[in-house]
TIMARZA-77372 format. One record per residue (C-alpha): x, y negated, z; residue in three letters. Coordinates in Angstrom, 2 decimals. Each point is the difference from the previous one (the first is absolute). Layout:
<pts>
+---------+---------+---------+------+
!      xx !      yy !      zz ! resn !
+---------+---------+---------+------+
!       X !       Y !       Z !  ALA !
...
+---------+---------+---------+------+
</pts>
This chain:
<pts>
+---------+---------+---------+------+
!      xx !      yy !      zz ! resn !
+---------+---------+---------+------+
!  120.39 ! -152.31 !  190.53 !  MET !
!    3.37 !    1.19 !   -1.32 !  ASP !
!    0.62 !   -0.99 !   -3.59 !  LYS !
!    2.95 !    2.07 !   -1.29 !  ARG !
!   -1.36 !    2.27 !   -2.71 !  ILE !
!    1.40 !    2.68 !   -2.31 !  ALA !
!   -1.67 !    0.61 !   -3.36 !  LEU !
!   -0.36 !    3.31 !   -1.82 !  VAL !
!   -0.87 !   -0.64 !   -3.64 !  LEU !
!   -1.08 !    3.12 !   -1.87 !  GLY !
!    0.05 !    1.05 !   -3.64 !  SER !
!   -2.99 !   -0.44 !   -2.28 !  GLY !
!    1.02 !   -1.59 !   -3.28 !  GLY !
!   -1.93 !   -3.18 !   -0.77 !  ALA !
!   -1.90 !    0.27 !    3.28 !  ARG !
!    3.31 !   -0.86 !    1.63 !  GLY !
!   -0.68 !   -3.63 !   -0.90 !  TYR !
!   -2.30 !    0.08 !    3.02 !  ALA !
!    3.17 !    0.09 !    2.13 !  HIS !
!    0.55 !   -3.65 !   -0.93 !  ILE !
!   -3.37 !   -0.97 !    1.45 !  GLY !
!    0.68 !    2.02 !    3.15 !  VAL !
!    3.31 !   -1.81 !    0.49 !  ILE !
!   -1.76 !   -3.35 !   -0.53 !  ASP !
!   -2.52 !    0.78 !    2.75 !  GLU !
!    2.58 !    1.34 !    2.44 !  VAL !
!    2.19 !   -3.09 !   -0.40 !  VAL !
!   -2.99 !   -2.37 !    0.18 !  ALA !
!   -0.92 !    1.45 !    3.39 !  ARG !
!    3.44 !   -0.74 !    1.38 !  GLY !
!    1.45 !    3.50 !    0.10 !  TYR !
!    3.75 !    0.36 !   -0.43 !  GLU !
!    0.85 !    2.73 !   -2.49 !  ILE !
!    3.13 !    1.69 !    1.36 !  VAL !
!    0.13 !    3.14 !   -2.16 !  ALA !
!   -1.46 !    1.35 !   -3.22 !  ILE !
!   -0.10 !    3.56 !   -1.25 !  SER !
!   -1.22 !    0.44 !   -3.54 !  GLY !
!   -0.58 !    2.63 !   -2.66 !  CYS !
!   -0.32 !   -0.63 !   -3.73 !  SER !
!   -2.04 !   -3.20 !   -0.48 !  MET !
!    0.23 !   -0.53 !    3.75 !  GLY !
!    3.79 !    0.09 !   -0.25 !  ALA !
!   -0.11 !   -2.59 !   -2.78 !  LEU !
!   -2.33 !   -2.41 !    1.83 !  ILE !
!    1.76 !    0.45 !    3.35 !  GLY !
!    3.44 !   -0.52 !   -1.50 !  GLY !
!   -0.98 !   -3.10 !   -1.94 !  VAL !
!   -1.67 !   -1.48 !    3.11 !  TYR !
!    3.03 !    0.65 !    2.19 !  ALA !
!    2.17 !   -1.70 !   -2.63 !  ALA !
!   -2.19 !   -3.10 !    0.25 !  GLY !
!   -1.29 !    0.25 !   -3.57 !  GLN !
!   -3.59 !    1.18 !    0.45 !  LEU !
!   -1.50 !   -3.31 !   -1.17 !  ASP !
!    1.96 !    0.15 !   -3.24 !  GLY !
!   -1.01 !    3.61 !   -0.57 !  TYR !
!   -3.64 !   -0.83 !    0.76 !  ARG !
!    0.00 !   -2.89 !   -2.46 !  ASP !
!    1.35 !    2.30 !   -2.70 !  TRP !
!   -2.37 !    2.94 !    0.44 !  VAL !
!   -3.10 !   -2.16 !    0.38 !  CYS !
!    0.64 !   -1.53 !   -3.42 !  LYS !
!    0.33 !    3.34 !   -1.77 !  LEU !
!   -2.95 !    0.92 !   -2.19 !  ASP !
!   -0.76 !    3.39 !   -1.51 !  TYR !
!    2.39 !   -0.37 !   -2.91 !  PHE !
!    2.83 !   -1.43 !    2.09 !  ASP !
!   -0.09 !    3.27 !    1.92 !  ILE !
!    0.31 !    1.97 !   -3.23 !  LEU !
!    3.10 !   -2.00 !   -0.95 !  LYS !
!    1.69 !    1.19 !    3.20 !  LEU !
!   -0.31 !    3.65 !   -1.07 !  VAL !
!    3.40 !    0.97 !   -1.43 !  ASP !
!   -0.36 !    3.48 !   -1.45 !  VAL !
!    2.97 !    2.37 !   -0.04 !  THR !
!    0.31 !    3.54 !   -1.30 !  TRP !
!    2.00 !    1.24 !    2.98 !  SER !
!   -1.09 !    3.47 !    1.18 !  PRO !
!    0.11 !   -1.39 !    3.56 !  MET !
!   -2.72 !   -2.61 !   -0.48 !  GLY !
!   -1.97 !   -2.02 !   -2.52 !  ALA !
!    0.90 !   -3.53 !    1.15 !  MET !
!    3.18 !   -1.72 !    1.13 !  ARG !
!   -1.69 !   -2.84 !    1.95 !  ALA !
!    2.86 !   -2.28 !   -1.10 !  ASN !
!   -2.28 !   -2.94 !   -0.77 !  ARG !
!   -1.56 !    0.06 !    3.45 !  VAL !
!    3.40 !    0.40 !    1.66 !  MET !
!    1.42 !   -2.91 !   -2.02 !  ASN !
!   -2.72 !   -2.22 !    1.40 !  LYS !
!    0.71 !    1.20 !    3.53 !  LEU !
!    3.71 !   -0.64 !   -0.54 !  GLU !
!   -0.78 !   -3.59 !   -0.94 !  SER !
!   -1.74 !   -0.34 !    3.37 !  LEU !
!    2.22 !    1.88 !    2.46 !  VAL !
!    3.33 !    0.23 !   -1.85 !  GLY !
!    2.61 !    2.28 !    1.54 !  ASP !
!   -1.47 !   -0.11 !    3.52 !  THR !
!    1.07 !    2.81 !    2.34 !  LEU !
!   -2.45 !    1.68 !    2.35 !  LEU !
!    2.33 !   -0.52 !    2.97 !  GLU !
!    0.09 !   -3.76 !   -0.65 !  ASP !
!   -3.77 !   -0.49 !    0.12 !  LEU !
!   -1.38 !   -1.90 !    3.02 !  PRO !
!   -2.58 !    2.78 !    0.47 !  ILE !
!    0.95 !    3.64 !    0.30 !  ARG !
!   -1.29 !    1.78 !   -3.10 !  VAL !
!   -0.13 !    3.73 !   -0.71 !  THR !
!   -1.05 !    1.27 !   -3.41 !  THR !
!   -0.78 !    3.67 !   -0.56 !  VAL !
!    0.85 !    2.11 !   -3.04 !  ALA !
!    0.02 !    3.76 !   -0.66 !  THR !
!    3.10 !    1.99 !   -0.94 !  ASP !
!   -1.13 !    2.61 !   -2.53 !  LEU !
!    3.16 !    2.06 !    0.37 !  ASN !
!   -0.21 !    0.40 !    3.77 !  ARG !
!   -3.79 !   -0.31 !    0.22 !  GLN !
!    0.08 !   -2.51 !    2.84 !  ARG !
!   -0.61 !   -3.64 !    0.79 !  GLU !
!    2.76 !   -2.56 !   -0.34 !  VAL !
!   -0.18 !   -3.21 !    2.01 !  TRP !
!    1.72 !   -3.07 !   -1.42 !  PHE !
!    1.02 !   -2.33 !    2.84 !  GLN !
!    3.15 !   -1.46 !   -1.53 !  ASN !
!    1.40 !   -0.68 !   -3.45 !  GLY !
!   -1.59 !   -1.93 !   -2.90 !  PRO !
!   -3.64 !   -0.89 !    0.52 !  LEU !
!   -0.77 !    0.39 !   -3.72 !  LEU !
!    1.38 !    3.54 !   -0.08 !  ARG !
!   -2.06 !    0.94 !    3.05 !  ALA !
!   -3.18 !   -1.35 !   -1.61 !  ILE !
!    0.72 !    1.61 !   -3.36 !  ARG !
!    0.49 !    3.44 !    1.56 !  ALA !
!   -3.18 !   -0.30 !    2.04 !  SER !
!   -2.23 !   -0.92 !   -2.97 !  ILE !
!    1.18 !    2.77 !   -2.38 !  ALA !
!   -3.30 !    1.87 !   -0.45 !  VAL !
!    0.96 !    3.54 !   -1.11 !  PRO !
!   -0.43 !    0.49 !   -3.73 !  GLY !
!   -1.01 !   -3.64 !   -0.53 !  ILE !
!    2.98 !   -2.12 !    1.10 !  ILE !
!    3.51 !    1.36 !   -0.40 !  THR !
!    1.74 !    0.99 !    3.26 !  PRO !
!    3.06 !   -1.61 !    1.57 !  VAL !
!    3.15 !    2.12 !    0.07 !  LYS !
!    2.21 !   -0.74 !    3.00 !  LEU !
!    2.92 !    2.37 !    0.40 !  GLY !
!   -1.51 !    3.47 !   -0.05 !  ASP !
!   -3.42 !   -1.33 !    0.93 !  GLN !
!   -2.88 !   -0.35 !   -2.47 !  VAL !
!   -2.35 !   -2.50 !    1.62 !  LEU !
!   -3.69 !   -0.48 !   -0.76 !  VAL !
!   -3.05 !   -1.59 !    1.59 !  ASP !
!   -0.09 !    0.41 !    3.78 !  GLY !
!   -3.73 !    0.67 !   -0.23 !  GLY !
!    0.82 !    3.50 !   -1.16 !  LEU !
!    0.75 !    0.88 !    3.65 !  MET !
!   -0.91 !   -2.99 !    2.16 !  ASN !
!   -2.43 !   -2.57 !   -1.46 !  PRO !
!   -0.43 !   -1.72 !    3.39 !  LEU !
!    3.40 !   -0.03 !    1.78 !  PRO !
!   -0.88 !   -0.86 !    3.58 !  ILE !
!    2.95 !    1.62 !    1.79 !  ILE !
!    2.68 !   -2.52 !   -1.14 !  PRO !
!   -1.82 !   -2.81 !    1.84 !  THR !
!   -0.05 !    1.72 !    3.39 !  VAL !
!    3.52 !   -1.06 !    1.00 !  SER !
!   -0.65 !   -3.63 !   -0.95 !  ALA !
!   -1.05 !   -0.92 !    3.55 !  GLN !
!   -3.11 !   -1.69 !   -1.32 !  ALA !
!   -3.06 !   -0.55 !    2.16 !  ASP !
!   -2.32 !    1.31 !   -2.71 !  LEU !
!    0.12 !    2.16 !   -3.09 !  ILE !
!   -2.40 !   -0.88 !   -2.81 !  LEU !
!   -0.27 !    2.48 !   -2.88 !  ALA !
!   -1.63 !   -0.62 !   -3.38 !  VAL !
!   -1.21 !    3.16 !   -1.71 !  ASN !
!   -0.60 !   -0.83 !   -3.67 !  ALA !
!   -1.03 !    3.56 !   -0.87 !  THR !
!   -2.85 !    0.24 !    2.53 !  ALA !
!   -2.61 !    2.62 !   -0.73 !  GLN !
!   -3.72 !   -0.77 !    0.36 !  THR !
!   -3.08 !    2.22 !    0.06 !  HIS !
!   -1.60 !   -2.06 !   -2.78 !  GLN !
!    1.68 !   -2.05 !   -2.74 !  PRO !
!    0.49 !   -3.62 !    1.08 !  VAL !
!    0.69 !   -2.79 !   -2.50 !  THR !
!    2.04 !   -3.11 !    0.56 !  LEU !
!   -3.18 !   -2.05 !   -0.39 !  GLU !
!   -1.68 !    2.01 !    2.77 !  ASP !
!    2.67 !   -1.14 !    2.47 !  LEU !
!    0.67 !   -3.60 !   -0.98 !  LEU !
!   -2.13 !   -2.84 !    1.42 !  PRO !
!   -2.74 !   -1.10 !   -2.46 !  PRO !
!    1.66 !   -3.31 !   -0.91 !  ASP !
!    3.24 !    1.77 !   -0.90 !  GLU !
!   -1.89 !    2.57 !   -2.09 !  VAL !
!   -1.49 !   -2.86 !   -2.02 !  ALA !
!    3.47 !   -1.49 !   -0.49 !  GLU !
!    1.38 !    3.31 !   -1.27 !  GLU !
!   -2.92 !    0.48 !   -2.39 !  GLN !
!    0.50 !   -3.52 !   -1.37 !  ALA !
!    3.68 !    0.76 !   -0.62 !  ARG !
!   -0.89 !    3.20 !   -1.86 !  GLU !
!   -2.49 !   -1.93 !   -2.14 !  ALA !
!    2.63 !   -2.63 !   -0.88 !  ARG !
!    2.43 !    2.67 !   -1.12 !  LEU !
!   -2.63 !    1.74 !   -2.13 !  GLU !
!   -0.87 !   -3.30 !   -1.66 !  ALA !
!    3.69 !   -0.52 !   -0.83 !  GLN !
!    0.27 !    3.46 !   -1.52 !  GLY !
!    2.19 !    1.15 !    2.87 !  LYS !
!   -2.60 !    2.13 !    1.75 !  GLY !
!   -0.03 !    3.51 !    1.41 !  PHE !
!   -1.27 !    1.77 !   -3.12 !  SER !
!    2.89 !   -1.22 !   -2.14 !  GLY !
!    2.49 !    0.73 !    2.77 !  TRP !
!   -1.30 !    3.54 !    0.39 !  LEU !
!    0.58 !    0.64 !   -3.69 !  GLY !
!    3.54 !   -1.29 !    0.39 !  GLY !
!    0.65 !    2.24 !    3.00 !  VAL !
!   -1.24 !    3.02 !   -1.93 !  ARG !
!    2.35 !   -0.87 !   -2.82 !  GLY !
!    2.94 !   -0.20 !    2.41 !  ARG !
!   -1.07 !    3.29 !    1.56 !  ALA !
!    0.09 !    1.58 !   -3.46 !  GLN !
!    3.57 !   -1.21 !   -0.48 !  ARG !
!    0.93 !    1.53 !    3.35 !  ILE !
!   -1.77 !    3.34 !   -0.22 !  PHE !
!   -0.02 !    0.88 !   -3.69 !  GLY !
!   -2.11 !   -0.18 !   -3.13 !  GLY !
!   -2.57 !    2.05 !   -1.88 !  ALA !
!   -0.24 !    3.78 !    0.04 !  ASP !
!    0.38 !    2.08 !   -3.14 !  GLU !
!   -3.69 !    0.91 !   -0.04 !  ASP !
!   -0.84 !   -3.68 !   -0.53 !  GLU !
!    1.94 !   -0.37 !   -3.25 !  GLU !
!   -3.22 !    0.08 !   -2.02 !  SER !
!   -1.44 !   -3.02 !    1.82 !  ASP !
!    0.50 !   -3.42 !   -1.51 !  ASP !
!    2.92 !   -1.96 !    1.45 !  GLU !
!   -2.06 !   -2.39 !    2.14 !  GLU !
!   -2.10 !    2.74 !    1.57 !  THR !
!    3.07 !    2.08 !    0.70 !  SER !
!    1.74 !   -2.95 !    1.63 !  ARG !
!   -2.96 !   -0.72 !    2.26 !  LYS !
!   -0.28 !    3.63 !    1.07 !  LYS !
!    3.71 !    0.15 !    0.76 !  ALA !
!   -0.19 !   -3.20 !    2.06 !  ALA !
!   -3.00 !    1.30 !    1.95 !  GLU !
!    1.78 !    3.27 !    0.72 !  ARG !
!    3.21 !   -1.72 !    1.09 !  ALA !
!   -2.00 !   -2.34 !    2.24 !  TRP !
!   -1.67 !    3.01 !    1.62 !  SER !
!    3.41 !    1.54 !    0.71 !  LYS !
!    1.22 !   -3.21 !    1.66 !  LEU !
!   -3.21 !   -0.33 !    1.99 !  ASP !
!    0.20 !    3.61 !    1.22 !  ILE !
!    3.65 !   -0.38 !    1.03 !  MET !
!   -0.68 !   -3.16 !    2.00 !  LEU !
!   -3.21 !    1.36 !    1.52 !  ALA !
!    1.74 !    3.20 !    1.09 !  SER !
!    2.85 !   -1.97 !    1.58 !  PHE !
!   -2.49 !   -2.22 !    1.83 !  GLU !
!   -1.94 !    2.96 !    1.41 !  ILE !
!    3.22 !    1.35 !    1.47 !  THR !
!    0.95 !   -3.40 !    1.40 !  GLN !
!   -3.41 !   -0.48 !    1.58 !  GLY !
!    0.17 !    3.35 !    1.77 !  ALA !
!    3.57 !   -0.59 !    1.20 !  LEU !
!   -0.88 !   -3.46 !    1.33 !  ALA !
!   -2.79 !    1.51 !    2.13 !  LYS !
!    2.52 !    2.39 !    1.59 !  TYR !
!    2.45 !   -2.83 !    0.67 !  LYS !
!   -2.69 !   -2.07 !    1.71 !  ILE !
!   -1.23 !    2.94 !    2.07 !  ALA !
!    3.52 !    0.91 !    1.13 !  GLY !
!    1.12 !   -3.54 !    0.69 !  TYR !
!   -3.02 !   -2.31 !    0.38 !  PRO !
!    0.83 !   -3.71 !   -0.42 !  PRO !
!   -1.50 !   -2.63 !    2.30 !  ASP !
!   -1.86 !   -1.58 !   -2.93 !  ILE !
!   -0.97 !    1.73 !   -3.24 !  LEU !
!   -1.14 !   -1.81 !   -3.14 !  VAL !
!   -1.56 !    2.38 !   -2.51 !  ASP !
!   -0.06 !   -0.95 !   -3.69 !  ILE !
!   -2.32 !    2.57 !   -1.65 !  PRO !
!    1.62 !    1.56 !   -3.05 !  LYS !
!   -3.25 !   -0.42 !   -1.95 !  THR !
!    0.21 !   -3.82 !   -0.02 !  VAL !
!    2.12 !    0.11 !   -3.16 !  CYS !
!    2.27 !    2.25 !   -2.01 !  GLY !
!    3.66 !    0.26 !    0.95 !  ALA !
!    0.92 !   -1.63 !   -3.35 !  TYR !
!   -2.37 !   -3.01 !    0.14 !  GLU !
!    2.73 !   -2.52 !    0.75 !  PHE !
!   -1.97 !   -2.81 !   -1.63 !  HIS !
!   -2.25 !   -0.19 !    3.10 !  ARG !
!    2.63 !   -1.46 !    2.31 !  ALA !
!   -1.95 !   -3.06 !    1.11 !  GLU !
!   -3.11 !    1.92 !    1.06 !  ALA !
!    2.04 !    2.73 !    1.71 !  LEU !
!    1.97 !   -2.58 !    1.99 !  ILE !
!   -3.29 !   -1.51 !    1.18 !  ARG !
!   -1.27 !    3.47 !    0.88 !  LEU !
!    3.12 !    0.71 !    2.06 !  GLY !
!   -0.39 !   -3.17 !    2.00 !  ARG !
!   -3.72 !    0.61 !    0.54 !  HIS !
!    0.48 !    3.57 !    1.25 !  LEU !
!    2.98 !   -1.01 !    2.15 !  ALA !
!   -2.09 !   -2.74 !    1.59 !  SER !
!   -2.69 !    2.52 !    0.89 !  GLN !
!    2.53 !    2.47 !    1.42 !  ALA !
!    1.77 !   -2.65 !    2.06 !  LEU !
!   -3.33 !   -1.36 !    1.28 !  ASP !
!   -0.89 !    3.47 !    1.24 !  ARG !
!    3.39 !    0.47 !    1.61 !  PHE !
!    0.18 !   -3.42 !    1.64 !  GLU !
!   -3.57 !    0.34 !    1.24 !  GLY !
!    0.70 !    3.19 !    1.93 !  ARG !
!    0.40 !   -0.32 !    3.74 !  GLU !
!    2.96 !    1.47 !    1.84 !  GLY !
!    2.01 !    0.71 !   -3.12 !  VAL !
!    3.44 !    1.44 !    0.68 !  ILE !
!    2.13 !   -0.65 !   -3.10 !  PRO !
!    1.74 !    3.14 !   -1.17 !  GLY !
!   -2.10 !    2.17 !    2.29 !  GLY !
!   -0.66 !    3.58 !   -0.98 !  GLY !
!    3.00 !    0.40 !   -2.28 !  GLN !
!    2.50 !    2.82 !    0.39 !  VAL !
!    3.59 !   -0.11 !   -1.21 !  MET !
!    1.03 !    2.79 !   -2.37 !  ILE !
!    3.58 !    0.88 !    0.93 !  SER !
!    1.08 !    1.55 !   -3.31 !  GLU !
!   -1.88 !   -1.38 !   -3.00 !  PRO !
!    0.45 !    2.06 !   -3.16 !  ALA !
!    1.74 !   -2.66 !   -2.04 !  VAL !
!    3.20 !   -0.30 !   -1.95 !  GLY !
!    2.97 !   -2.09 !    1.00 !  LYS !
!   -0.53 !   -3.68 !   -0.94 !  PRO !
!    1.58 !   -0.61 !   -3.38 !  ALA !
!    2.94 !   -2.41 !   -0.20 !  ASN !
+---------+---------+---------+------+
</pts>
């Protein structure tokens, strides 16, 4: 069977860690990855892999606990976004340096959205870090990238699963990972992982709780950061004591953040379905959006295992089919509605 494969790595926040597990499984089966198209977290993972630094990135994120994630949140008061993401980008810079997209051994396309022109922008050349930073700029949360007269934000705003850029890669297969997959019923991460891996994840959670680094303390910290981002107490709460007022303000700010992210994810999930229907990949790996919140970046290890497990199942189904014609059933769109690749 032909082994040249193109990967489409979709947006999805923390669920994008599953892309690492998918890549692990694809490589373990002997496929040659010849092209990657990524959006948001998919752009980050795909770019780091193509630069040969995925192991270093994996080692870093798998060691992050709840409070390490909080330390990465660098709040700004810019009207364009609440976070700068400088701390994350500094870590990426230590891994990939000043690598250019055109110098990578694998063709990589990252997708952003130009707010001014209301269209997609494909990065296929220029600094890898800039391409990643533009693609991960969640509107209202992470400040946009200004490039000339373009104001660039998360590509998931228009195309959370960018399949089209991989079509010209001359690959035998296209495998897409949809990390905003919708399900009829809520599905948890534990529902999908093998039993032995569920036990391992539960043991890790118990260790963190025993060390005082558990989820409950982290959640309080996140709410506090959300309050810094989205404002404080209302005037009608002035009569409350200070502690009660602070807690109410944190809860309200957390709700605002949750609603913003949930609304963005609903849009992404619907758009991804249209992209798949219009341009079906040969292999589709669905990561249900209910397995974790978009901001739960402390769950990297379990999400990587989930990605590999689901990729293994998808590849087993594909490789077990008789008379498979790689690339069959796909139709080329002659004029995709995208912006000119940014330089």
